[in-house]
C-alpha positions in Angstrom: 42.4 94.4 64.7 44.6 97.4 63.9 48.3 97.6 64.5 47.7 99.9 67.4 45.4 97.4 69.0 47.8 94.6 68.5 50.6 96.7 70.0 48.4 97.5 73.0 47.7 93.8 73.5 51.4 92.9 73.3 52.2 95.8 75.7 49.6 94.5 78.1 51.2 91.0 78.0 54.7 92.4 78.6 53.4 94.5 81.5 51.7 91.5 83.0 54.9 89.5 82.8 56.9 92.4 84.4 54.4 92.6 87.2 54.6 88.8 87.8 58.4 89.0 87.7 58.5 91.9 90.2 56.4 89.8 92.6 58.8 86.9 92.2 61.8 89.2 92.9 60.2 90.6 96.0 59.2 87.2 97.4 62.6 85.8 96.5 64.4 88.7 98.3 62.1 88.1 101.3 63.1 84.5 101.4 66.8 85.4 101.0 66.6 87.9 103.8 65.0 85.3 106.0 68.0 83.1 105.6 70.5 85.9 105.9 68.8 87.0 109.2 69.3 83.5 110.5 72.9 83.7 109.5 73.2 87.0 111.3 71.7 85.6 114.5 74.0 82.6 114.3 77.1 84.8 113.8 76.0 87.1 116.7 75.5 84.1 119.0 79.0 82.8 118.2 80.8 86.2 118.1 81.6 85.9 114.4 82.2 89.0 112.3 79.2 90.4 110.5 80.9 90.3 107.1 82.9 87.6 105.3 84.9 89.3 102.5 86.1 86.0 100.9 82.5 84.7 100.7 81.3 88.1 99.4 84.0 88.1 96.7 83.1 84.5 95.7 79.4 85.4 95.5 80.1 88.4 93.3 82.2 86.3 90.9 79.4 83.7 90.9 76.7 86.3 90.2 78.8 87.8 87.4 78.9 84.4 85.8 75.2 83.9 86.2 74.6 87.4 84.8 76.6 86.6 81.7 74.6 83.4 81.2 71.4 85.3 81.6 72.5 88.1 79.2 72.3 90.6 82.0 74.9 93.4 82.4 77.4 91.9 85.0 78.2 95.3 86.3 74.5 95.8 87.1 74.4 92.4 88.8 77.5 93.2 90.8 76.0 96.5 92.0 72.7 94.8 92.9 74.5 92.1 94.9 76.7 94.7 96.6 73.6 96.6 97.6 72.0 93.4 99.0 75.2 92.4 100.8 75.5 95.9 102.4 71.9 95.5 103.7 72.6 92.0 105.0 75.7 93.2 106.8 73.7 96.1 108.4 71.2 93.5 109.6 74.0 91.4 111.0 75.5 94.4 112.8 72.1 95.1 114.3 72.0 91.5 115.8 75.6 91.8 117.0 74.9 95.2 118.7 71.9 93.8 120.6 72.6 92.3 124.0 72.5 88.6 124.1 69.2 87.0 124.9 67.2 89.6 122.8 
């Protein structure tokens, strides 16, 4: 087997792992949003605010620690979580803006 063929095999293995991890990320995010939607409905039904800045700050600090442990750029992890939090808050606002009973 030539070096190019070995490299092609290794590349294929890496791409297979990336595809598998992408699927895990998508399904994990789907599961996460299922729970955050339940939180949004609970907040709406009890007239609670859609965001919780103290919780969000604690989660960002926690994620930065996890990122450091995973050798992932903590700034990237923070931006990623902020993006997710913004989407969750938008979902919560949608539930709060709906009339009760819907």
